[in-house]
C-alpha positions as CSV (number, residue, x, y, z in Angstrom):
1,X,0.0,0.0,0.0
2,X,1.2,3.5,-0.8
3,X,0.5,6.1,1.9
4,X,-0.8,9.4,0.5
5,X,-1.8,11.3,3.6
6,X,-1.7,10.5,7.3
7,X,-4.3,13.2,8.2
8,X,-6.5,13.2,5.1
9,X,-10.2,12.4,5.0
10,X,-13.4,13.1,3.1
11,X,-12.1,11.9,-0.2
12,X,-13.7,13.2,-3.5
13,X,-13.0,11.1,-6.6
14,X,-12.0,12.8,-9.9
15,X,-11.2,11.3,-13.3
16,X,-7.5,10.4,-12.6
17,X,-7.1,12.0,-9.2
18,X,-8.9,12.6,-5.9
19,X,-9.3,15.5,-3.6
20,X,-9.2,15.3,0.2
21,X,-9.1,17.5,3.3
22,X,-6.4,17.4,6.0
23,X,-7.1,18.2,9.7
24,X,-4.5,18.2,12.4
25,X,-4.7,17.7,16.2
26,X,-7.7,19.2,18.0
27,X,-9.5,19.9,14.7
28,X,-7.0,22.4,13.4
29,X,-7.4,22.8,9.6
30,X,-4.4,22.0,7.5
31,X,-5.9,22.5,4.1
32,X,-7.3,20.9,0.9
33,X,-5.3,18.8,-1.5
34,X,-5.3,16.9,-4.8
35,X,-3.5,13.6,-5.4
36,X,-2.9,12.9,-9.1
37,X,-2.3,9.3,-10.4
38,X,-0.9,10.8,-13.6
39,X,2.3,12.2,-12.0
40,X,2.0,10.7,-8.5
41,X,2.0,14.1,-7.0
42,X,0.1,16.0,-4.3
43,X,-0.8,19.6,-4.8
44,X,-2.6,22.0,-2.4
45,X,-5.9,23.4,-3.6
46,X,-8.4,25.9,-2.2
47,X,-11.7,25.2,-0.5
48,X,-13.7,26.4,-3.6
49,X,-12.0,23.8,-5.8
50,X,-12.7,21.1,-3.3
51,X,-16.3,22.1,-2.9
52,X,-16.9,22.4,-6.6
53,X,-15.5,18.9,-7.1
54,X,-17.8,17.5,-4.4
55,X,-21.0,19.3,-4.9
56,X,-20.8,20.7,-8.5
57,X,-20.7,24.2,-9.9
58,X,-23.6,25.4,-7.7
59,X,-21.9,24.3,-4.5
60,X,-22.3,27.7,-2.9
61,X,-26.1,27.4,-3.0
62,X,-25.9,23.9,-1.6
63,X,-23.6,24.7,1.2
64,X,-26.0,27.4,2.5
65,X,-28.0,24.5,4.0
66,X,-24.9,23.1,5.7
67,X,-23.3,26.1,7.3
68,X,-20.7,26.2,4.6
69,X,-19.3,22.9,5.8
70,X,-17.8,21.4,2.6
71,X,-16.1,18.5,4.3
72,X,-18.6,16.8,6.7
73,X,-21.7,16.1,4.6
74,X,-22.1,12.9,2.5
75,X,-23.0,13.6,-1.1
76,X,-24.0,11.3,-4.0
77,X,-24.7,12.3,-7.6
78,X,-27.6,11.0,-9.7
79,X,-27.9,10.4,-13.5
80,X,-29.6,13.8,-14.1
81,X,-26.8,15.7,-12.3
82,X,-28.9,16.3,-9.2
83,X,-27.3,15.5,-5.9
84,X,-28.5,14.1,-2.5
85,X,-26.7,15.3,0.6
86,X,-26.9,14.6,4.3
87,X,-25.0,16.4,7.0
88,X,-22.5,14.3,8.9
89,X,-24.2,12.6,12.0
90,X,-27.5,14.3,11.1
91,X,-31.0,12.9,10.2
92,X,-32.1,15.3,7.4
93,X,-31.5,14.3,3.8
94,X,-31.6,17.0,1.1
95,X,-32.0,16.7,-2.6
96,X,-30.8,19.5,-5.0
97,X,-31.4,19.8,-8.7
98,X,-28.7,20.3,-11.3
99,X,-28.9,24.1,-10.6
100,X,-28.4,23.7,-6.9
101,X,-32.0,24.4,-6.0
102,X,-33.5,22.5,-3.1
103,X,-36.0,19.8,-4.3
104,X,-36.9,18.1,-1.0
105,X,-35.8,17.5,2.5
106,X,-36.5,14.1,4.1
107,X,-36.4,13.2,7.7
108,X,-38.0,9.7,7.8
109,X,-34.8,7.9,6.7
110,X,-33.0,9.4,9.6
111,X,-35.6,8.4,12.2
112,X,-33.7,5.3,13.1
113,X,-30.5,6.9,14.1
114,X,-27.9,9.4,12.8
115,X,-26.8,8.8,9.2
116,X,-23.0,8.9,8.5
117,X,-22.9,8.0,4.8
118,X,-25.1,7.7,1.7
119,X,-24.7,5.4,-1.3
120,X,-26.8,5.7,-4.5
121,X,-28.2,2.7,-6.4
122,X,-30.5,3.6,-9.3
123,X,-33.9,4.7,-7.8
124,X,-32.7,3.8,-4.3
125,X,-30.6,5.2,-1.5
126,X,-28.5,3.3,1.0
127,X,-28.1,4.9,4.4
128,X,-25.3,3.9,6.9
129,X,-26.2,3.9,10.6
130,X,-23.0,3.1,12.6
131,X,-24.5,3.2,16.0
132,X,-27.0,0.6,14.9
133,X,-24.4,-1.5,13.1
134,X,-26.9,-1.4,10.2
135,X,-27.3,-0.3,6.6
136,X,-30.7,0.3,5.1
137,X,-32.0,0.7,1.5
138,X,-34.8,3.1,0.7
139,X,-36.9,3.8,-2.4
140,X,-36.4,7.3,-3.7
141,X,-39.9,7.3,-5.1
142,X,-41.7,6.4,-1.8
143,X,-39.0,6.8,0.9
144,X,-40.1,3.4,2.1
145,X,-37.5,1.0,3.6
146,X,-36.7,-1.9,1.2
147,X,-33.8,-3.7,2.8
148,X,-32.1,-3.7,6.2
149,X,-28.8,-5.5,6.8
150,X,-27.2,-5.8,10.3
151,X,-28.2,-5.4,13.9
152,X,-26.7,-3.9,17.1
153,X,-25.8,-7.2,18.8
154,X,-24.0,-10.1,16.9
155,X,-24.8,-8.6,13.5
156,X,-22.8,-8.8,10.3
157,X,-21.4,-5.3,10.7
158,X,-19.7,-3.6,13.6
159,X,-20.1,0.2,13.3
160,X,-20.1,0.6,9.5
161,X,-19.0,4.0,8.5
162,X,-19.2,4.3,4.7
163,X,-20.8,2.7,1.6
164,X,-20.5,3.2,-2.1
165,X,-21.9,1.4,-5.2
166,X,-19.8,0.1,-8.0
167,X,-21.6,-2.0,-10.7
168,X,-23.8,-4.5,-8.9
169,X,-22.1,-4.3,-5.6
170,X,-22.3,-2.1,-2.5
171,X,-18.9,-1.7,-0.8
172,X,-19.2,-1.1,3.0
173,X,-16.4,0.0,5.3
174,X,-17.1,-2.2,8.3
175,X,-15.0,0.0,10.6
176,X,-15.2,-2.0,13.8
177,X,-14.3,-5.2,12.1
178,X,-11.3,-3.7,10.3
179,X,-12.6,-4.7,6.8
180,X,-14.4,-3.8,3.7
181,X,-17.5,-6.0,2.8
182,X,-19.4,-6.4,-0.5
183,X,-23.2,-6.6,-0.6
184,X,-24.4,-8.2,-3.8
185,X,-27.2,-5.9,-4.9
186,X,-29.0,-8.8,-6.6
187,X,-29.2,-11.0,-3.6
188,X,-28.3,-8.7,-0.7
189,X,-25.7,-11.4,0.4
190,X,-22.7,-10.0,2.3
191,X,-19.1,-11.2,2.0
192,X,-15.8,-10.0,3.2
193,X,-13.7,-8.3,0.5
194,X,-10.6,-6.8,2.1
195,X,-9.3,-7.2,5.7
196,X,-6.9,-4.8,7.5
197,X,-5.3,-4.4,10.9
198,X,-7.0,-1.2,11.7
199,X,-10.4,0.6,11.3
200,X,-11.6,1.3,7.8
201,X,-13.3,4.6,7.1
202,X,-13.6,5.2,3.3
203,X,-13.2,3.2,0.1
204,X,-13.1,4.3,-3.6
205,X,-12.3,2.9,-7.0
206,X,-10.7,5.6,-9.2
207,X,-9.0,5.2,-12.6
208,X,-8.7,1.5,-12.1
209,X,-7.1,1.8,-8.6
210,X,-8.5,1.2,-5.1
211,X,-8.2,3.9,-2.4
212,X,-8.9,3.3,1.2
213,X,-8.8,5.5,4.3
214,X,-7.7,3.7,7.3
215,X,-7.1,5.0,10.8
216,X,-3.5,5.6,9.9
217,X,-4.2,7.5,6.7
218,X,-5.2,7.5,3.0
219,X,-3.7,4.7,0.9
220,X,-3.6,3.6,-2.7
221,X,-3.7,-0.2,-2.7
222,X,-1.2,-2.3,-4.6
């Protein structure tokens, strides 16, 4: 594994690079950065560049709903260039159209517990509830729960933190079990994909490479 940043988090995928934020001890901001696979180089960027990469060109309108916090919220993009955003550790999910206008706010999906991460599957939204050790799938047409995987005691997950969809699989950072799991979206069966020796926080596939954020930092996998 190649270490990119010891203090980076909130990764934003790009075509052949990714953006991330660095925070030091006691929450002190270090800055925003871009890692490029093309030249294996890290460059510093500004907050506007990071925010535009994460929320789109109308990021300023979107961030008005999140106290200008560009790092904490979880954001997923839909096929029509709209986005769905939830504030970190909050219960309200917001949808914005391609021009950054608010379409709706939903609270029912957060009634179970605080949502840490969102993942988009066509016409559905997966929500990650770490304190319940559970992930849930909801219809974006009715907001009704379709699938629930996990439970607080003796469940398949132990404090899951993050999820993302690639092809027909949902990848889940099972933080407390130090691993990344795959949920088959056709069967909802769960299997272990990658195992580590420390907590797992984020996972992405970018430009044919795998990126993981562990407790010790952001890595590109071999």
